[in-house]
N, C-alpha and C positions, 0 to 999 in steps of 0.2 A: 230351678230356674230355668234350663234351658227350656223346659216345656215347660214355660209361661210365655217363651220367646215367639218359638214354630207353633204353628194353627194351618197343621198335615192336611195336606189336600189330595189322599193316596189314589185318584180316581188320574192324577195329573203323571203325565210323561217327565216331565218336563225337574229338573233336580229342584233350583229357585221355589216352583211354584207349588210342586210336593209339600215343602218346605214354610205355605206361606207366606215367603217371601215373593218380592219380588224382579220381574226381571230384571230391573233398573239396577237392583243392589246387587245383582248376581254380575252387569258390566263393569260395573262400580268395583267393586270388590278386584273383580279381577286387574281393573287396570289400578287399582290400590296397591298390585303384590308390583305388576312388570313398573311403576314408579321407582316402587321401594327397593326392586332388585337392579333394577338399571341405574337410578343414581347411586347407591351404594355402590357398586361396579366403575363409577365415574371416579366419586369423591375418594375413592381409597388411589385408585388410578394417577390422578390430574394432582393429589398433594401428598401421598405419602411414596418416597422412593425408599423403604426399605421396611420390605412384607413385617418384619420383627417390632415398628414403632405403628403400625398400623392401630387401632382402636380395632375388638375383636367386635363390638356390634359393626363395621363396615367388611370384615372376611366371613362372616357368619352365618348361616341358615339362620342363625334362631335373631343375628342381630339384623338383619332382614326382617323376618316375620314379625320385630316388636315395632321398629319402621311404619310399617304397614296397618299394625292395629292403631301405631300413635296417630294413622291420618284418619283411621275411622272413625264418623261421626256420632252411629247408633250404637245400641248391643247389637241388634240383628243383624251390621255392616260384621262388627268383629266377629260375632257368632261364625257368618257365610265366609270369612277370611280366614277363620282358623281352620273352615271345612276343604274351603279351594286349597290352600294354600299349596300344600308339596309338589299335588301337581300343574300349577300353575307357574311354579318357580320352576320343577325340573322343564318347563316351556322356554322359560326367560334365561337360566343358565346354557342351555341349547344356541340360544338366538344369539344372547351373548359372546359363545366360542366361536359361534359361525362368523358375527359380526367384525371380531376381532381377528380369526384372521383370514378376512375379506379386504379389513381395512388392511392387516398386515401384510398383503400376500402382495410381494415382488414381483414372483416370480408370473410374467404377461398367459404362458398357457394354462396356470393353476387359473389366474385369475378368473379367464375366457370359460372354464369346465365349471368355474361356479354359480359366474354368471348363466348359465346353458342349465344348469342340474336350474336356477330359481325361475328360470322362466320355462320351465317343464311343471314347477306345482304349480305356478299363475295359470300355465296351458289345463292344468288337472281341474282346478279351484272354477276357472270358467265351465266348465264340460259336465261339471257333479251338476245334480238337481239343484232348484234354488234354495231348500230348506238347511242343506247341508252348504252351500256355497258361504250361504248367509254365518255360518255360528263359523266357518273355516279362518285360521288366521295363516296364512301361508310368511316366505318369509319375506318379503317384500314389506308383507305390513308392519311384521315387527320389527325388522331394522325399521321404519315410519316410525315408531314407536318408542325406540331406541335415542333416534336423533331429539324427538321429539320430548323426550324424558332430559336430555342433554344440555338443551335451549333451558327448560324450563325449573333446572335442576333442583333451585330450592323450592317451586312452586306448587303443590302437586293441584292448585286447582283451575291456574295455567293451562297447564300439562291437559287434566281431563275434558277441560274447553276443548282444547285440541284435536284432542280423541274421538270423541263425542260430534265433532261438528265435520269432520273428515270423512269425505267421500267411502264406499268401501269399495273396490275393486272395479 
């Protein structure tokens, strides 16, 4: 069944292309996972005061995966979302942790340190080769994605439209 979806192109160094999938599927699936993770976090925090009453589909990794798969439109998207889910979700978890810390940090000194670290990552991204820079997602990029997800919490297509039309760095 899976082999029917995939059309291997072994000469490609790019994973989605090597699997016979397009770059747009790669981008869309990664954004589906970002959206599912970020909106689950905000829904959980905005609507549930007690962690014990929060539904497990908002608090577990499988809940985020289920939400992501429900957004997918094709079998190819479902397959690739499962393929990249763990890695992308780990990045989302780190971004949410940083975002939460940054938003809640009241110590001015600590906030300045975090801002400086973010600026250093941005500078490094600007100094990298063009090929690497295109695929690099910086903390600033992730914070933008988090904010766009929060603004479009119930509509992935609106979120995706904003993200794909945002200029990168």
